[in-house]
C-alpha positions, 0 to 999 in steps of 0.5 A: 308626308301626304305629298310624299305618300301621294307621289310614291304610292307603293311606299310605306311610312318607313320609306317616307320617313327616310325621304323626309330625313333627306329633305332635312326634317328631324323626325323618327319613324314612330312619329311618322307612323302616328301621323300616317295613321291619323291621316288614314294613309295606307299602301294600296293593294298591289296591282296585277302583274304585267308581262314584259314585252321583250320584243318591243323596244319602245318602253321607257323601262327598256330605253331610259333617257341618259342625257339631255335631248337623248329621248323626246316623247310626245302625245295628245291630250283632249279637252273642251272649251266652255261651249262644248267644242273639243280641242286637242293639245300636242305635248312634247317633253324631254324625258331626261330634263323633264322639260316641256318643249311645247304644247300646241293647242288647236281644234284639230291636229294632224300629222302635218302639224306634228311635222311643223312643230318638230321641224321648228324644235329641231332648228331651235334646239337640235335633233334628239336621238330618239322620239317616243310615242304611241301608235296614233295615226298622227305619229305612225304616218308614213310622211312622219316616219320617213321625215324622221328617218331622213334627219336621223331620229329613231322612232320608239313606238310603245305596245298598243294598249300599254300607256305605261310604256310612255310613262314620262309623257303620261305623267306630264299629261296627268300633271297638266290635267290635274293642275290646269285643265281640271281647274280652269274653264276656257271660253275660247281657244285663244284663252286656252292657248295663252293660259296653257303656255303660261302654265308650261313656262311656270312648269319649266322654270318655277314648279319643283319636280320631285325626280329632280330633287325638287328643282324645276326642269329649266330654271331661269335666272331672274335679274333685277330691274335697275331702271324704269326704262327696262319695264316697257322693254320686258313687256314688249318682249313678253308680248312678242313671246305670246304672239310667237307662241300663238302663231 
């Protein structure tokens, strides 16, 4: 109940009761109302209304992802290692599947780094129809816009000062900070890269996602080990994967 109340901030106990019933809980609204009061839950006050920006087509409200690789979105997240030095992360997600396609961490990330990551993903995964971002200089650089136009990707830039228009990526970044960055202290950039990549794989393959019916975005099929000889091979593959993700 608390988890649902946290995830759906504008829902009261009646709607939460309906969600619990959909998940198989045999509860009535009176019991949930009693527990709701015991936990001190309440619907927060309404936020001020925001005007729609009808002339801007970059919002996730006006162009919702309809299929896999329809709309990608990317953004930057900043953090610091234990020595106080800053580093940045470039997060890139598929808005329809909610899969995190990559998280690149470095002391500095420029438009060239954005192009390098995009070109790698386009080769391995394919070219999306749209890519959404804010108006940061790394995303609006002429070389980035020209290159995307050449490969046939349409750009969606949100209105300045309106992060909610890039809601899918903003939500993912919030999960990243809440579940990893706020809980782990990284001594080195290498340590940050390894643990961030581990969290990304867990997010994609294990972590339940509420909007996907509590299924992970990209679950993997686990196959049993039939012989001891398979163990070194799996470790070798995992090692190569880590090495590839750090280079």
